[in-house]
N, C-alpha and C positions, 0 to 999 in steps of 0.2 A: 504493500500500500504506500509506503514511503517513496519508493521509486516512481510510482504513478503520480503522486503529488508533486514531486520534483520536476517531472516531465511537464505537468500543467503549468507550473510556475515558470519554467524555461520558455514554454510556448507563449505565455502571457508577456514575458519580458521582450521576446523577439517581436511580438505583435505591436507592443507599445513603441518599440524602437522604430519599426517601419512606419507607424502613424506619425511619429515625430519627423522622420525623414520626408514623408509625403507633405507635411505641413511646413517644411523647411525650417524647423526649429533648431536643427543641429548646427546649421551655418550661423545662426544668430548667437547661439551659446558659445560657439568656437570664437566668433568675432569678439564677444565680450571678454572671454578668457584671455585672448591675446592682448586686448587693451589693458586689462588689469596687470598682466605680466610686464608689459612695457612701462606702465606707471610705477610698478614696484622697483624696476631697475633704473628709473629716471629718464627714460627716453621719451615716453608719451606725455 
């Protein structure tokens, strides 16, 4: 039963990731992360 639950959680995670890619949220998050990194080292 535990393996089956893990499989469902994995499928849910992959599904949510695909929805995020479809809505183009990954690019937005990556852009914000890069901006924060540049601000930390003093370039941005």
